[in-house]
C-alpha positions in Angstrom: 19.1 -23.5 25.5 18.4 -25.1 22.2 14.8 -23.9 22.5 15.8 -20.3 22.9 18.3 -20.5 20.0 15.7 -22.1 17.7 13.1 -19.4 18.7 15.7 -16.7 18.1 16.5 -18.1 14.6 13.0 -19.0 13.5 10.8 -16.3 14.9 12.0 -13.7 12.4 11.4 -16.2 9.6 8.0 -17.1 10.9 7.1 -13.4 11.2 8.2 -12.8 7.6 6.1 -15.8 6.5 3.1 -14.5 8.3 3.6 -11.0 6.8 3.8 -12.8 3.4 0.4 -14.4 3.9 -1.0 -10.8 4.1 0.2 -9.8 0.7 -2.5 -11.6 -1.3 -5.1 -10.5 1.2 -4.0 -6.9 0.8 -4.0 -7.1 -3.0 -7.4 -8.8 -3.2 -9.1 -6.5 -0.8 -7.4 -3.5 -2.5 -8.5 -4.7 -5.9 -12.1 -4.8 -4.7 -11.7 -1.4 -3.2 -10.4 -0.1 -6.5 -13.3 -1.6 -8.4 -15.8 0.0 -6.0 -14.1 3.4 -6.2 -13.9 3.3 -10.0 -10.2 2.7 -10.6 -7.3 0.8 -9.2 -5.3 4.0 -8.5 -8.1 5.3 -6.3 -8.0 1.9 -4.5 -4.2 2.2 -4.1 -4.5 5.8 -2.8 -7.1 4.9 -0.2 -5.3 1.7 0.9 -1.9 3.6 1.2 -3.6 6.4 3.2 -5.1 3.8 5.6 -1.6 2.3 5.9 -0.1 5.7 6.8 -2.8 6.1 9.5 -2.1 2.6 10.9 1.7 3.3 11.0 1.2 6.6 12.8 -1.1 5.0 15.4 1.7 2.3 16.0 4.3 5.1 16.3 2.2 6.9 18.9 1.3 3.7 20.8 5.0 2.7 20.9 6.0 6.2 21.9 8.8 6.4 19.4 10.9 9.5 19.5 10.6 12.1 16.7 12.8 11.1 13.8 16.1 13.0 13.0 15.1 14.4 9.6 18.2 16.5 9.4 20.3 13.4 9.5 18.1 11.6 7.0 18.4 14.4 4.5 22.1 13.8 4.3 21.6 10.2 3.3 21.8 8.8 -0.2 19.2 9.8 -2.7 17.9 6.3 -3.3 16.8 5.8 0.3 13.7 7.9 -0.6 12.4 5.8 -3.4 10.8 3.1 -1.2 7.5 5.1 -1.0 7.3 5.4 -4.8 8.2 1.7 -5.3 5.6 0.7 -2.7 3.0 2.8 -4.4 3.8 1.2 -7.8 3.6 -2.2 -6.3 0.2 -1.6 -4.6 -1.3 0.1 -7.8 0.0 -2.8 -10.0 -1.3 -5.4 -7.6 -4.8 -3.8 -7.5 -4.9 -3.5 -11.3 -3.5 -7.0 -12.2 -4.6 -9.3 -9.5 -8.2 -9.6 -10.8 -6.9 -10.5 -14.2 -4.2 -13.0 -13.4 -5.3 -14.3 -10.0 -3.5 -14.1 -6.7 -1.2 -17.1 -7.2 -0.2 -16.0 -10.8 0.4 -12.4 -9.7 2.5 -13.4 -6.6 4.5 -16.0 -8.5 5.5 -13.2 -10.9 6.2 -10.8 -7.9 8.4 -13.4 -6.2 10.3 -14.2 -9.3 10.9 -10.5 -9.9 11.9 -10.0 -6.3 14.4 -12.9 -6.5 16.0 -11.6 -9.7 16.2 -8.1 -8.3 17.5 -9.3 -4.9 20.2 -11.4 -6.7 21.4 -8.4 -8.7 21.3 -6.1 -5.6 23.4 -8.7 -3.7 25.7 -9.4 -6.5 26.7 -5.8 -7.2 26.3 -4.7 -3.5 23.7 -2.0 -4.5 21.7 0.2 -2.3 24.0 -0.2 0.7 23.9 -4.0 0.7 27.0 -6.1 1.3 28.3 -7.6 -2.0 27.4 -11.3 -2.3 28.3 -12.7 -5.7 25.7 -14.7 -7.6 26.4 -18.4 -7.6 25.3 -21.3 -9.8 23.0 -22.4 -7.0 21.3 -19.0 -6.9 20.9 -18.9 -10.7 19.5 -22.5 -10.6 17.1 -21.6 -7.8 15.7 -18.6 -9.6 15.5 -20.6 -12.9 13.5 -23.3 -11.1 11.2 -20.6 -9.7 10.7 -19.2 -13.2 9.9 -22.6 -14.6 7.5 -23.2 -11.7 5.8 -19.9 -12.6 5.3 -20.9 -16.2 4.0 -24.4 -15.2 1.6 -23.0 -12.5 0.3 -20.1 -14.5 -0.3 -21.8 -17.8 -1.8 -25.0 -16.3 -4.3 -22.9 -14.4 -7.9 -23.5 -15.5 -8.7 -19.8 -15.7 -5.8 -18.7 -17.9 -7.6 -19.3 -21.2 -10.7 -17.5 -19.9 -8.6 -14.5 -18.8 -6.9 -14.4 -22.2 -10.2 -14.6 -24.0 -11.8 -11.9 -21.8 -8.7 -9.6 -22.4 -9.1 -10.1 -26.2 -12.8 -9.2 -26.0 -12.1 -6.0 -24.0 -9.3 -4.9 -26.4 -11.6 -5.6 -29.4 -14.4 -3.7 -27.7 -12.1 -0.7 -27.0 -10.8 -0.7 -30.6 -14.4 -0.8 -31.9 -15.4 2.1 -29.6 -12.5 4.1 -30.8 -13.4 3.5 -34.4 -17.0 4.4 -34.0 -16.2 7.6 -32.1 -13.9 8.9 -34.9 
């Protein structure tokens, strides 16, 4: 019985962990796609289109019933913003991952997710049950933010990225000045 209980409790967590391992793969492959297509937004558009096709194939294979759009239309306005927020995340990851690296980018993403999740829970926003923020939650997020700073600024590539960004900005400014 303990085996089934453990499986029931840990399988969703293991599945979430495995899905999390795909995020840097998605961002890195999408960044390369964006570079090859000429802009991160093109990479995001193509990647999201492939995602739509993959989801539709899964829907067909699972023989899911047609959704009740009439019922969905009567729901709260904010339930429709997930697609936009997903597109913003994908486009941002494709644009920034090559500059800050997978670990730096994902540390920032996770810190942002934790702060936003804590606020959503605390105020019971977007249909969530209200769960007041505690000292332990604040401490945990603070430790994550400190870890972000330590990990990112002790990375060997950070000074190279900053120097390269300065060079690009200087070159762009020079090009603007010569074209005027």
